[in-house]
C-alpha positions in Angstrom: 24.4 26.0 14.7 25.8 27.4 18.1 29.0 29.3 17.6 31.6 29.0 20.2 33.2 32.6 21.0 36.4 33.4 22.7 38.3 30.2 22.1 42.1 31.3 22.0 43.7 30.6 18.7 40.5 29.5 17.0 37.4 30.9 15.2 34.5 29.6 13.8 33.9 26.6 15.9 30.3 25.4 15.6 28.4 22.6 17.4 26.5 20.4 14.8 25.4 16.8 14.2 27.7 14.3 12.6 28.7 10.8 12.9 32.4 10.6 12.0 35.5 12.6 11.7 34.7 12.9 8.2 31.6 15.1 9.2 33.8 17.9 11.1 37.0 20.1 10.3 37.4 20.9 14.0 34.1 21.5 15.1 32.1 20.0 17.9 29.9 16.9 16.9 27.1 15.8 19.3 25.6 12.4 19.6 26.0 9.1 21.6 29.2 7.0 21.2 28.1 3.6 21.1 30.9 2.6 18.8 34.6 3.6 18.7 35.2 6.5 16.2 31.5 6.9 15.5 28.5 9.1 16.9 24.8 7.9 16.7 21.6 9.8 16.7 23.4 13.0 16.3 20.5 15.0 14.9 18.4 13.6 18.1 21.1 14.9 20.5 21.5 18.1 18.6 17.9 18.7 19.0 18.0 18.0 22.8 21.0 20.5 23.0 19.4 23.2 21.2 16.3 22.9 23.4 18.3 23.3 26.6 20.3 26.1 25.0 17.0 28.0 23.9 15.5 27.5 27.3 18.3 28.7 29.1 18.6 31.7 26.9 14.9 32.5 27.1 15.3 32.5 31.0 18.4 35.0 30.7 20.5 32.4 32.0 24.3 32.3 31.2 25.3 29.7 29.0 28.8 27.9 29.6 30.1 24.7 28.1 32.6 22.5 29.5 34.3 20.3 26.8 35.8 17.2 27.6 37.9 14.9 25.3 38.0 11.5 25.8 40.0 10.8 22.7 43.3 8.9 23.1 46.3 8.6 20.8 45.1 5.4 19.3 42.0 6.9 17.6 
């Protein structure tokens, strides 16, 4: 599982598969949001992410993540 580094005020943030908020304690879940409050096909999405990260790493490319939150107060 990828580990995010240099996040002010946080440590131990991982990116991993999961389907609902019950599957995380602050880590980043990957998947497709087809239903409010749920991610689908998270293992497939994780596999795709890992292939992209490994390919970039093998080429010596810098890896940067831009995280966007689309959550609203009514979640």
